[in-house]
C-alpha positions as CSV (number, residue, x, y, z in Angstrom):
1,M,-89.0,-10.0,87.5
2,F,-87.3,-11.9,90.4
3,P,-87.4,-12.6,94.1
4,D,-84.8,-10.6,94.9
5,N,-83.2,-7.2,94.1
6,S,-80.1,-8.6,92.0
7,A,-81.3,-11.1,89.1
8,P,-79.1,-14.9,88.7
9,D,-77.2,-14.8,85.6
10,V,-79.1,-17.3,83.4
11,S,-78.2,-15.9,80.1
12,S,-75.8,-18.9,79.4
13,E,-78.1,-21.6,81.2
14,Q,-80.1,-23.8,79.0
15,P,-83.0,-25.5,79.7
16,V,-82.4,-29.2,79.9
17,Q,-84.5,-32.4,78.8
18,H,-86.9,-34.0,81.4
19,Q,-85.7,-37.4,81.2
20,S,-81.7,-36.2,83.0
21,L,-83.0,-33.9,85.5
22,K,-81.1,-33.9,88.6
23,Q,-79.9,-31.1,91.2
24,G,-78.2,-27.9,90.3
25,D,-80.5,-28.5,86.8
26,V,-82.5,-25.7,85.1
27,V,-85.6,-26.0,83.8
28,E,-89.2,-23.7,82.8
29,V,-92.3,-25.2,84.6
30,E,-95.5,-23.8,84.3
31,I,-96.7,-23.4,87.5
32,T,-100.9,-25.1,87.5
33,D,-101.3,-24.9,91.4
34,V,-100.6,-23.9,94.8
35,S,-99.4,-26.1,97.3
36,E,-100.8,-26.4,101.3
37,S,-97.3,-24.7,102.2
38,G,-97.7,-21.6,99.2
39,E,-95.3,-23.2,97.2
40,G,-96.2,-22.9,92.9
41,V,-97.0,-26.1,92.0
42,G,-95.9,-27.6,88.3
43,R,-94.5,-30.5,86.1
44,V,-91.6,-31.3,83.9
45,G,-92.3,-34.7,82.4
46,N,-93.9,-36.9,85.5
47,Q,-92.2,-35.0,87.6
48,V,-94.4,-32.4,90.2
49,V,-92.0,-28.8,90.7
50,F,-92.3,-27.3,94.1
51,V,-91.5,-23.9,93.8
52,P,-91.6,-20.7,96.2
53,D,-92.4,-17.4,95.4
54,T,-94.9,-18.4,92.2
55,V,-98.2,-18.4,91.9
56,T,-100.9,-20.5,89.3
57,G,-100.6,-19.5,85.6
58,D,-96.4,-18.1,86.2
59,R,-94.2,-19.4,83.6
60,V,-90.6,-19.6,85.6
61,S,-86.9,-20.6,85.0
62,V,-85.7,-22.7,87.9
63,R,-83.1,-24.1,88.8
64,L,-83.2,-27.6,90.8
65,T,-82.6,-27.8,94.8
66,N,-83.4,-31.3,95.6
67,V,-84.8,-34.1,93.2
68,K,-86.9,-36.9,94.1
69,R,-88.1,-39.8,92.1
70,Q,-91.3,-38.2,91.5
71,Y,-90.8,-34.4,92.6
72,A,-88.3,-31.7,93.4
73,Y,-88.4,-28.5,94.5
74,A,-86.9,-25.4,92.7
75,K,-85.3,-21.9,93.3
76,L,-86.9,-19.1,91.4
77,L,-84.6,-17.6,89.0
78,E,-87.0,-15.6,86.8
79,V,-90.7,-15.1,85.7
80,V,-91.1,-15.2,81.9
81,T,-94.3,-15.1,81.9
82,A,-96.4,-13.5,85.0
83,S,-99.0,-14.7,86.4
84,A,-102.3,-11.9,85.7
85,H,-102.3,-12.7,90.6
86,R,-99.2,-11.8,90.8
87,V,-98.9,-8.3,92.5
88,R,-95.5,-6.8,94.0
89,P,-94.9,-7.6,97.6
90,S,-96.0,-4.6,100.3
91,C,-92.7,-6.0,102.4
92,I,-89.7,-5.1,100.3
93,V,-87.8,-8.4,102.6
94,A,-91.3,-10.6,101.4
95,D,-89.1,-13.2,99.2
96,K,-86.9,-13.7,101.9
97,C,-88.7,-13.8,105.3
98,G,-90.8,-17.0,106.2
99,G,-93.0,-15.4,107.8
100,C,-95.2,-14.6,104.7
101,Q,-95.9,-17.0,101.6
102,L,-97.8,-15.4,99.5
103,Q,-97.4,-11.8,99.4
104,H,-96.5,-11.7,95.7
105,I,-100.4,-13.0,95.4
106,D,-103.1,-10.7,94.9
107,Y,-105.9,-11.4,97.8
108,D,-108.4,-12.6,95.6
109,Y,-106.3,-15.4,94.3
110,Q,-105.2,-16.3,98.1
111,L,-108.7,-16.9,98.9
112,I,-109.6,-19.1,96.3
113,A,-105.8,-20.9,96.2
114,K,-106.9,-21.9,100.5
115,E,-110.6,-22.7,100.0
116,N,-109.6,-25.6,97.2
117,Q,-106.8,-26.5,99.8
118,V,-110.2,-26.9,101.8
119,I,-111.6,-28.7,99.3
120,Q,-109.0,-31.0,98.0
121,A,-108.2,-32.3,101.1
122,L,-112.2,-33.7,102.0
123,K,-111.7,-35.2,98.9
124,R,-108.5,-36.9,98.7
125,I,-107.8,-37.2,102.5
126,G,-110.9,-37.9,103.4
127,G,-112.7,-39.4,100.5
128,F,-115.6,-36.8,100.7
129,A,-116.7,-37.3,97.4
130,E,-118.7,-33.5,97.0
131,P,-118.0,-32.0,100.1
132,P,-120.3,-29.3,101.9
133,V,-117.9,-26.4,101.4
134,A,-119.3,-22.9,102.0
135,P,-117.1,-19.8,100.3
136,I,-114.3,-18.9,102.2
137,V,-115.2,-16.1,104.7
138,G,-112.2,-13.5,103.4
139,A,-110.4,-10.6,106.1
140,Q,-112.1,-7.4,105.8
141,G,-108.1,-6.2,106.1
142,N,-105.8,-8.2,105.0
143,F,-102.4,-6.5,106.6
144,A,-101.6,-5.2,109.7
145,Y,-103.9,-8.3,112.0
146,R,-101.6,-10.4,113.9
147,N,-102.3,-9.1,117.5
148,K,-99.5,-11.5,118.8
149,V,-96.2,-11.2,117.4
150,T,-92.6,-12.8,118.5
151,Y,-88.9,-12.2,117.3
152,P,-86.1,-14.1,117.7
153,L,-83.5,-11.9,118.7
154,G,-79.7,-11.8,117.3
155,V,-76.6,-10.1,116.4
156,S,-75.6,-9.0,112.7
157,D,-71.6,-9.4,111.1
158,S,-72.1,-5.8,112.3
159,G,-72.4,-6.0,115.8
160,T,-76.0,-4.5,115.4
161,V,-78.9,-6.3,117.9
162,K,-81.5,-7.5,115.1
163,A,-85.1,-9.1,115.4
164,G,-87.0,-10.9,113.2
165,Y,-88.5,-14.1,111.2
166,Y,-86.0,-16.5,109.7
167,R,-85.0,-16.8,106.4
168,K,-87.1,-19.5,104.7
169,G,-85.6,-22.9,105.5
170,T,-83.0,-21.5,107.7
171,H,-82.3,-20.1,111.0
172,Q,-80.9,-17.3,109.8
173,I,-82.9,-13.7,111.1
174,V,-84.4,-12.1,108.6
175,N,-83.6,-8.8,110.1
176,L,-87.1,-6.1,110.7
177,N,-87.9,-2.9,112.0
178,Q,-91.7,-3.4,110.9
179,C,-94.3,-5.3,109.7
180,P,-97.0,-5.2,108.0
181,V,-99.0,-8.5,108.7
182,Q,-98.6,-7.2,112.7
183,D,-101.1,-4.6,114.2
184,E,-99.4,-1.5,113.2
185,R,-99.4,-0.3,116.8
186,L,-96.7,-2.6,117.0
187,N,-94.5,-1.0,114.7
188,P,-92.9,1.9,117.1
189,L,-92.0,-0.6,119.1
190,L,-90.0,-3.5,117.1
191,A,-87.7,-0.6,116.3
192,E,-86.7,1.2,119.3
193,I,-86.9,-1.8,122.2
194,K,-84.1,-3.3,119.7
195,Q,-82.3,0.3,119.4
196,D,-82.7,0.5,123.5
197,I,-81.3,-3.3,124.3
198,Q,-78.3,-2.4,121.4
199,D,-77.7,0.9,123.2
200,R,-77.9,-0.8,126.9
201,G,-74.6,-3.6,125.3
202,W,-76.9,-6.6,126.5
203,Q,-75.8,-10.1,125.5
204,I,-78.3,-11.7,123.1
205,Y,-77.9,-15.5,122.8
206,Q,-76.5,-17.3,120.1
207,P,-78.1,-20.6,119.9
208,E,-75.3,-22.3,117.3
209,S,-72.8,-21.6,120.4
210,K,-75.1,-22.0,123.5
211,G,-73.2,-18.6,123.7
212,A,-73.8,-14.6,123.7
213,R,-73.0,-12.5,121.3
214,E,-71.9,-8.1,122.9
215,P,-74.1,-6.2,120.0
216,G,-70.9,-4.3,118.7
217,S,-68.1,-7.6,118.6
218,R,-67.8,-10.7,117.5
219,R,-66.6,-12.4,121.0
220,T,-69.3,-15.2,121.8
221,G,-67.4,-15.8,124.8
222,V,-64.6,-15.0,127.9
223,Q,-60.8,-16.6,126.9
224,I,-58.4,-17.3,129.0
225,I,-54.5,-17.1,127.0
226,V,-51.4,-18.9,128.5
227,S,-48.2,-18.0,127.4
228,Q,-45.8,-20.7,127.6
229,Y,-42.2,-21.2,126.4
230,E,-40.8,-24.4,125.2
231,D,-37.2,-25.7,126.7
232,A,-34.6,-26.3,124.6
233,G,-33.4,-29.3,126.7
234,S,-29.8,-27.8,127.4
235,T,-29.2,-25.1,130.3
236,D,-27.0,-21.4,129.5
237,R,-23.2,-22.4,130.9
238,G,-23.3,-21.2,134.9
239,S,-26.8,-21.2,134.9
240,S,-29.1,-23.9,136.6
241,K,-32.6,-22.8,134.4
242,P,-33.0,-24.2,131.5
243,K,-32.3,-22.9,128.3
244,L,-35.3,-21.1,126.4
245,R,-35.4,-21.4,122.5
246,N,-35.8,-17.7,121.2
247,R,-39.2,-19.6,119.7
248,P,-42.7,-18.1,118.6
249,M,-44.5,-18.1,121.4
250,V,-47.0,-20.9,122.0
251,T,-50.4,-19.7,123.0
252,Q,-52.9,-21.8,124.9
253,V,-56.5,-20.8,124.7
254,T,-59.2,-22.1,127.4
255,D,-63.2,-21.0,126.5
256,I,-65.0,-20.4,129.8
257,P,-68.4,-20.9,129.6
258,D,-70.3,-16.7,129.4
259,T,-73.3,-16.8,132.2
260,R,-73.9,-13.3,131.7
261,P,-77.8,-13.0,130.7
262,K,-78.9,-12.9,128.2
263,F,-81.6,-11.9,125.3
264,R,-83.4,-14.8,123.0
265,H,-87.0,-13.9,122.0
266,L,-89.1,-10.4,121.6
267,L,-92.8,-10.4,122.6
268,L,-95.5,-8.1,121.6
269,R,-99.5,-8.3,122.1
270,I,-102.1,-6.0,122.0
271,G,-105.8,-5.8,122.6
272,R,-107.3,-5.3,118.9
273,R,-110.3,-3.9,120.7
274,T,-108.5,-2.2,123.6
275,G,-105.4,-1.0,122.5
276,E,-103.5,-2.5,125.3
277,I,-99.9,-3.9,125.0
278,L,-97.9,-6.2,126.7
279,L,-93.9,-6.6,126.2
280,T,-92.1,-9.6,127.1
281,L,-88.1,-10.5,126.7
282,V,-87.1,-14.3,126.8
283,V,-84.3,-13.9,128.7
284,T,-81.6,-16.6,130.0
285,D,-81.5,-15.2,133.7
286,L,-83.7,-12.6,135.5
287,N,-81.1,-10.8,136.8
288,I,-80.4,-7.8,134.2
289,P,-78.7,-4.8,135.4
290,D,-81.1,-2.2,135.5
291,I,-84.1,-3.9,133.1
292,E,-86.5,-2.8,135.9
293,G,-85.4,1.1,135.4
294,Q,-85.7,0.8,131.3
295,A,-88.7,-1.4,131.8
296,Q,-90.3,2.0,133.4
297,R,-89.2,4.2,130.7
298,W,-90.8,2.0,128.0
299,M,-94.1,2.3,130.2
300,Q,-93.5,6.5,130.5
301,R,-92.9,6.2,126.5
302,Y,-95.9,4.3,125.2
303,P,-98.9,5.2,126.5
304,N,-100.8,1.6,125.6
305,L,-98.3,-0.4,127.1
306,V,-99.8,-1.7,130.4
307,G,-97.1,-4.4,131.6
308,V,-93.7,-5.3,130.9
309,C,-92.6,-8.9,131.4
310,L,-89.5,-11.3,131.3
311,N,-89.8,-14.9,130.9
312,L,-87.2,-17.6,131.9
313,N,-85.3,-19.9,129.3
314,D,-82.2,-21.2,130.1
315,R,-82.6,-24.0,128.2
316,P,-80.4,-24.9,125.1
317,N,-83.2,-25.8,122.8
318,N,-85.4,-24.3,119.8
319,T,-88.0,-23.8,122.8
320,I,-89.2,-20.1,123.0
321,F,-91.0,-20.0,126.3
322,G,-89.5,-21.3,129.6
323,S,-92.0,-22.2,132.6
324,E,-91.5,-18.8,134.6
325,T,-93.2,-15.1,133.9
326,R,-91.8,-12.2,136.0
327,C,-93.8,-8.9,135.5
328,I,-91.5,-6.3,136.3
329,A,-93.4,-3.5,135.4
330,G,-97.1,-2.3,135.0
331,R,-99.1,-6.0,134.6
332,E,-98.6,-9.5,133.5
333,F,-102.3,-9.3,131.0
334,I,-104.3,-7.1,128.8
335,C,-107.7,-6.6,128.3
336,E,-109.3,-7.9,125.5
337,T,-112.7,-8.3,124.3
338,F,-114.2,-10.6,123.1
339,G,-117.4,-12.4,122.3
340,N,-119.1,-9.3,123.9
341,L,-117.2,-10.6,127.2
342,Q,-113.7,-9.9,128.9
343,F,-110.5,-11.8,128.8
344,Q,-107.3,-10.7,130.4
345,L,-104.5,-12.8,128.0
346,K,-100.9,-13.0,129.3
347,A,-97.5,-13.3,127.2
348,D,-97.7,-17.4,127.0
349,T,-102.0,-17.5,126.6
350,F,-103.0,-19.0,123.4
351,F,-105.4,-16.8,121.2
352,Q,-106.1,-16.2,118.4
353,I,-104.3,-14.2,115.8
354,Y,-106.4,-12.9,113.6
355,T,-109.3,-11.4,116.6
356,E,-112.1,-10.0,114.6
357,Q,-112.0,-13.4,112.6
358,A,-112.2,-15.7,115.4
359,E,-115.6,-14.0,116.0
360,A,-116.8,-14.5,113.1
361,V,-116.2,-18.3,113.1
362,L,-117.9,-18.2,116.8
363,N,-120.5,-16.4,115.3
364,L,-121.4,-18.6,112.9
365,I,-121.6,-21.4,115.6
366,I,-123.6,-19.9,117.2
367,D,-126.3,-19.2,114.6
368,R,-125.9,-22.9,113.0
369,A,-125.5,-24.7,115.9
370,G,-129.0,-24.4,116.6
371,F,-128.8,-23.6,120.3
372,K,-131.8,-24.4,122.3
373,G,-130.4,-23.4,125.9
374,T,-131.0,-27.0,127.0
375,E,-127.7,-28.6,125.8
376,T,-124.6,-30.3,127.5
377,L,-121.6,-28.9,126.0
378,I,-117.9,-30.1,126.0
379,D,-115.5,-28.0,124.7
380,A,-112.2,-30.0,123.9
381,Y,-108.5,-27.9,124.0
382,C,-110.7,-25.0,125.5
383,G,-107.6,-23.1,126.2
384,I,-108.6,-20.1,128.3
385,G,-112.2,-20.7,127.3
386,T,-111.9,-18.3,124.1
387,F,-115.2,-20.3,123.0
388,S,-116.6,-21.8,125.9
389,L,-117.5,-18.2,128.0
390,P,-118.9,-16.8,125.2
391,L,-120.7,-20.4,124.2
392,S,-122.0,-20.8,127.9
393,K,-124.7,-17.9,127.4
394,R,-126.5,-19.7,124.9
395,V,-126.3,-23.5,126.3
396,K,-126.8,-24.8,130.0
397,R,-123.4,-26.2,130.6
398,V,-120.1,-26.3,129.6
399,V,-117.0,-28.7,130.3
400,G,-113.9,-27.4,129.4
401,I,-110.9,-30.1,129.0
402,E,-107.3,-28.2,128.5
403,V,-104.0,-30.0,128.8
404,H,-101.9,-26.6,130.2
405,G,-102.7,-25.9,134.0
406,A,-101.9,-22.3,133.5
407,S,-104.5,-21.8,130.8
408,V,-107.0,-23.2,132.9
409,I,-106.5,-20.7,135.5
410,Q,-107.0,-18.4,133.2
411,A,-110.0,-19.8,132.3
412,R,-111.1,-19.9,135.6
413,S,-110.2,-16.4,136.0
414,N,-112.0,-15.4,133.4
415,A,-115.6,-17.2,134.1
416,R,-115.2,-15.3,137.5
417,L,-114.4,-11.6,136.0
418,N,-117.5,-12.1,133.0
419,G,-119.4,-13.2,136.1
420,I,-119.9,-16.8,134.4
421,N,-121.3,-20.1,136.6
422,N,-122.1,-22.4,134.5
423,V,-118.7,-23.7,133.1
424,E,-116.0,-26.1,134.7
425,F,-112.6,-26.6,133.6
426,R,-110.9,-29.9,133.4
427,T,-107.5,-30.1,133.8
428,G,-105.7,-33.0,131.8
429,E,-105.2,-34.8,128.1
430,V,-108.0,-34.6,126.6
431,E,-107.5,-38.2,125.1
432,E,-107.5,-39.6,128.7
433,L,-110.0,-37.2,130.6
434,L,-112.7,-37.7,127.2
435,P,-113.5,-41.3,127.6
436,E,-113.5,-40.5,131.9
437,L,-116.5,-38.3,131.4
438,D,-119.4,-39.1,133.2
439,I,-121.6,-36.8,130.9
440,Q,-123.9,-37.3,128.4
441,A,-123.0,-34.0,125.5
442,D,-125.5,-32.8,123.8
443,V,-122.6,-31.1,121.7
444,V,-118.6,-31.9,121.3
445,L,-116.6,-28.5,119.9
446,L,-113.1,-30.1,119.0
447,D,-110.3,-27.1,118.6
448,P,-107.0,-29.5,118.8
449,P,-103.3,-27.9,117.5
450,R,-102.3,-28.6,113.9
451,T,-102.1,-32.6,114.3
452,G,-105.6,-32.8,115.4
453,C,-107.3,-35.6,117.4
454,D,-105.7,-38.3,118.8
455,R,-107.7,-41.8,117.7
456,A,-108.4,-42.6,121.2
457,V,-110.4,-39.0,120.7
458,L,-112.2,-39.9,118.3
459,D,-113.2,-42.8,119.2
460,A,-114.1,-41.8,122.6
461,L,-116.7,-39.8,120.4
462,T,-118.4,-42.8,118.5
463,E,-118.5,-43.9,121.8
464,M,-120.3,-41.2,123.3
465,Q,-122.3,-40.2,120.2
466,P,-123.1,-37.0,120.7
467,A,-125.8,-35.4,118.6
468,Q,-123.4,-32.6,116.9
469,I,-119.6,-32.5,116.6
470,I,-118.6,-29.0,115.8
471,Y,-114.5,-29.3,114.8
472,I,-112.3,-26.0,114.3
473,S,-109.0,-26.7,112.4
474,C,-106.1,-24.8,111.5
475,K,-104.6,-27.8,109.6
476,P,-106.9,-29.0,106.7
477,A,-105.0,-32.3,106.0
478,T,-105.8,-33.5,109.5
479,L,-109.6,-31.9,109.4
480,A,-110.2,-34.7,106.8
481,R,-108.0,-37.6,108.3
482,D,-110.2,-36.8,111.2
483,L,-113.6,-36.1,109.7
484,Q,-113.2,-39.5,107.3
485,I,-112.8,-41.4,110.7
486,L,-115.5,-40.0,112.7
487,C,-118.1,-40.4,109.7
488,E,-117.1,-43.8,109.0
489,Q,-117.6,-45.2,112.3
490,G,-119.2,-42.9,114.0
491,N,-122.4,-43.1,112.3
492,Y,-122.2,-38.7,111.6
493,Q,-122.9,-36.9,108.5
494,L,-120.6,-34.2,107.4
495,T,-122.9,-31.0,106.9
496,H,-121.5,-28.2,106.7
497,V,-117.5,-26.5,106.1
498,Q,-116.7,-23.1,106.4
499,P,-113.1,-22.1,105.2
500,A,-112.2,-18.8,106.9
501,D,-109.1,-16.3,106.4
502,F,-107.2,-16.3,109.9
503,F,-104.1,-16.1,108.3
504,P,-104.0,-13.6,105.4
505,Q,-100.5,-13.3,103.3
506,T,-99.8,-17.4,104.6
507,A,-100.6,-20.3,103.5
508,H,-102.4,-21.2,106.8
509,V,-106.1,-21.7,106.9
510,E,-108.5,-22.1,109.6
511,C,-111.7,-24.2,108.9
512,V,-115.3,-25.4,111.2
513,A,-116.7,-28.0,110.3
514,F,-120.4,-29.4,111.3
515,L,-121.3,-33.0,112.0
516,T,-124.5,-34.5,113.0
517,R,-125.2,-37.5,114.2
518,G,-127.8,-39.8,111.9
519,E,-128.5,-39.3,108.2
520,A,-128.0,-36.2,106.6
521,P,-131.0,-33.6,106.2
522,A,-133.1,-34.2,103.2
523,T,-132.3,-30.8,102.7
524,S,-129.5,-27.9,104.1
525,D,-129.2,-24.5,103.2
526,E,-124.8,-26.0,101.9
527,S,-124.1,-22.5,100.5
528,T,-124.8,-20.3,104.3
529,A,-121.6,-18.1,104.6
530,I,-120.7,-16.0,107.5
């Protein structure tokens, strides 16, 4: 069994002794674990070896690609003995595409690996000898779940438009016409919109040249060719004109920057409950020939498509979105139902990728927090009010903090849409606003980015001393780090940690941790799960 269609010839390559490991060596490795990034983990002597596309129980032949003092990275050459947890991926490019890391692992073991990832992070980084981790909540559907996808656009060597995720460890696009983890209702749009861009001959942005690739052509810009002849240094008899030697023409080539509009990304968003779809194209210039006409044709072709938008990003960097978004057909948002409320989601709105799993975590918070209806709750990193607004019906008052002004505007709009008037949203950095709040919070909800909380946030919580802290995290390592600080210096007890699989087929895992001020209760039901 090999990770791609063409098996490498390893018949003449003999495994080397571990004392002399170096880059390029071929070794056999027993995989004993799965890392937080989804790579199989094994050992050769005293060195840890990380091998993508492997799973616990595999015995594999690998080539070392990067050898350090105590660890190495390797490329899978051959599965010598397959693990019982190994399965055939559902996607034919799973071994190449960087969108998923675990499709070769059966789903039950994916959950075991993720739950173990949380436990080990809390032990090693957090210092919790017996972390109160409940059994992970698996997804009812582990494919066709993503409610939003963003694909970079490119041009293949044959000149066709391609869209997909980047090949593992590169910026080379693996072309996709469908994706097994995105909502299946988006698949027709992915293939057909690529073809429409191709047929239109619209330009594709090429970051390496900061220019464009025209579908069907390899030209990256406009060139001017100036022909010159060399002066031989003498004149013809009876003529005052310079004599021109019979030599090859000298050609001067000048590149003129290509200022034509270029397409950078294709974004699709769908309401899982409503079925409404929003199409957004990220471009370098909003003045694209007949884009409005094409947008109307898309609206007619796809009954669930409620809007087509253009986002302007003309900066030579790797960010996806620019600051300006223009709706050119329909409306600029989709409607979605979440927590028995109505939400409006725009192209650049942050919203959990797996709607149903996020709602399961919301219900867990409601069940375990024991709200009495008298509490003041601070929702730090509140976004568009994804959790603030449903929880507002369980408490007396909610104050949301969010650094992105556009998200705050949407949060306020969603509050009005649902007739909610006991929530206020403030714009600013959590580390700056939280210490300044003249509010005695009973509960603080944290939902920071993958980097976790700034130390100033944790210090402010220690000073504020809310009765309960609820911490939602998408990275166990930073969760463990922050929980250690809160429990050591803030006089808090970690009472419950609930992992949940928001990202099936990938290495990511979501958690919600509950902390209470003071001593831990004498008895607690740590095995409770959603």
